[in-house]
C-alpha positions in Angstrom: 262.6 238.8 180.4 265.7 238.3 178.4 266.1 238.3 174.6 268.2 235.6 172.9 270.0 236.2 169.8 271.5 233.4 168.0 275.0 233.6 166.3 273.3 233.0 163.0 271.3 236.1 163.3 274.0 238.2 161.7 275.0 235.7 158.9 274.2 238.0 156.1 275.1 236.3 152.9 277.8 233.7 152.1 281.4 234.6 153.1 283.9 235.5 150.4 286.6 232.8 151.1 290.2 233.1 150.3 291.8 229.8 149.2 291.9 226.7 151.6 295.4 227.2 152.7 294.8 230.9 153.8 291.5 230.0 155.5 293.3 227.2 157.5 296.1 229.6 158.4 293.5 232.2 159.7 291.5 229.4 161.5 294.6 228.1 163.3 295.4 231.7 164.4 291.9 232.2 165.8 292.1 228.9 167.6 295.3 230.0 169.2 294.0 233.4 170.0 291.1 232.0 171.9 292.7 229.0 173.5 293.2 231.0 176.8 289.7 232.5 176.9 288.2 232.0 180.2 285.2 229.9 180.3 284.0 232.0 183.4 284.0 235.3 181.4 280.9 235.8 179.3 282.6 238.3 177.1 285.5 236.0 176.4 283.0 233.3 175.4 281.1 235.5 173.2 284.1 236.8 171.4 285.5 233.4 171.0 282.2 231.9 169.7 282.0 234.6 167.1 285.5 234.7 165.9 285.5 230.9 165.6 282.2 230.8 163.8 283.4 233.4 161.4 286.6 231.5 160.7 284.6 228.3 160.3 282.2 229.8 157.8 285.1 231.0 155.8 286.9 227.8 155.8 283.8 225.7 154.9 283.1 228.2 152.0 286.7 227.8 150.8 286.4 224.0 150.8 283.1 224.2 148.8 284.5 226.7 146.3 287.7 224.4 145.8 285.2 221.5 145.1 283.2 223.7 142.8 280.2 223.7 144.9 278.2 226.3 146.7 278.8 228.9 144.1 
């Protein structure tokens, strides 16, 4: 019997974003860092998924904050 835990399980609260430019820079860095992750390595895929989700949440929050939404 296996237990499945979704990535959103640990989404406690909203991220506190930086400005959009900084969030974009960090997202680009994570994309670069995860580009060579092996699709055959479960640990690589989990680390990549978590890192990318965290950055995407931050970027989305920054865009919403810049628009004056989601506050």
